[in-house]
Residue, then its C-alpha position, 0 to 999 in steps of 0.5 A: m479166536v472168532a466169537v461164535p454167537t449163541p442161539s437166541l436165548p431170552g436173557a442169556r448170551i455166551v460166546q467162545q472167546d478169550a476174556l480180554a478180546f470179549l471185554g474189548a469188544l463190549p461198549p464202554d459203560s454197558v454192564d451193571l455188574i461183573v461176577t467172575d471166577p478167573a482160571y488163575s494160573g499162579m498156584n498151578q504153576h507152583l504146586m503139584l499134588g499127587r499125580g496131577r495139578i491141584v484142580g484135577t484133570y483139566q490139564a489134559k491135552g487136546e480134545d479132553r482139555w477143558f480150558d486154558e489157564f488165565h496167565d495172571t501176570p501183574e501186567n495181564y491182570r491189570q489189563f483185564l481189570a482195566e477192561c472190566r472197569r471200562v465196560l462197567k457202568p458208573d456207580r456199579h459193583i464187581f465181585i472177583m473170586f480168589d483162592s489164597f495164592s491168587m489173593l496174596s499175589l493179585a488182590s493189591t492190583v484190584r485196589a489200583v483199578f477199583e475201589v475195594k470195599n470188602i472181602v467176602t469169605w466163601d465157607k465151602v462147609h466141607l473140607g477139600m484138598g490143600h497144601h499144608f492145611r485142608r482148604q475149606s474157604e475161598f475169597i471174593v473181593f467186592a469192589s466198585k466203580g464209583r459209589r453204590a450201596l449194597a442192595r440191603r444192610d443185613i448181608p454177612d461177610i461169610w457165605r456158608i454155601k456147600r461146594l459141589h461134589r462130582a461136578h460136571y465141570p472141573t471148577q464148577k461153583p454153586v449157583e447160589l454163590f453167584e446169586a448171593m453176589i447178584a442179590s447183593s448189588k441188584t435192587a428192586a429199582d433195577t428193572r433191566f440189569t445186565v450181569c457179565d462173566p468173562f470166565a463163564g465156565s459151566g454157566s453157573a453165573a448165567i443161571a444165577a442171573l436168570r434166577q435173579g431176573a437179570e440179563f447175562i452176557g459172558c464168554d469162555v475160551s473153551a468150546k467144550a465149556v461154551a457148549l456145556a453152558r449153552a445146553r445148561i441154559d437152554g434146559y433151564l429156560a425150557s424146564g426151570v431145571d438146572a441139569l448141572q446142579r439139581k440140589p441146593a448148595y446151601d443149608a438154611r441151618l447154616q446160612k440165612k438166605f438173602w438171595 
């Protein structure tokens, strides 16, 4: 698939492209931080709930289809991680999101490519659907290429940030979740800081990067998702309003804000 450059946007660029092709076209040692939520295929290939798959209607065919799942075989996933390591600058961080199934099947592969430092639990506050147990959490593997300290020393390993209800995109994550990742890594000394998300989806990571004073580059294989993310970024840059998430997803009574 040919990459389609976004219109000129100060600080944000999203292209329509497969993640591996997108990363392969980036220069080595060119980004400061990778934050990403891959569209894992593993659990969806094993679990069926109700009339559809576990994440809802995104399995629709043709024009109504939001995105293709990332085929997370060990070989494909290791190639993806190797490209992430190649484009990441030395002594920089990567945050990769996992559900419980992909965590069990793929997290060990991250350790073969990066230096895994910790696991962050995302407490979504409200219960969701689940298999055997109702799901209220997801996980974020925090790893590095080389050595780099966190931006501050008071960050907990449980982030209580509300999941989004009736979101515009099937797997849309709260902007605050990506802000927490960026703020954990970016320091005051990082006057120019580039955040990369090779599974940009609805553009939550892009909005988070802009809020944190960072540049953003990313891609998504879905033309529909890219159009949505670009419109979201355009609107945010023009008005300061995030049209896809108008309300905060955190409660100060549950989580001290560190981003």
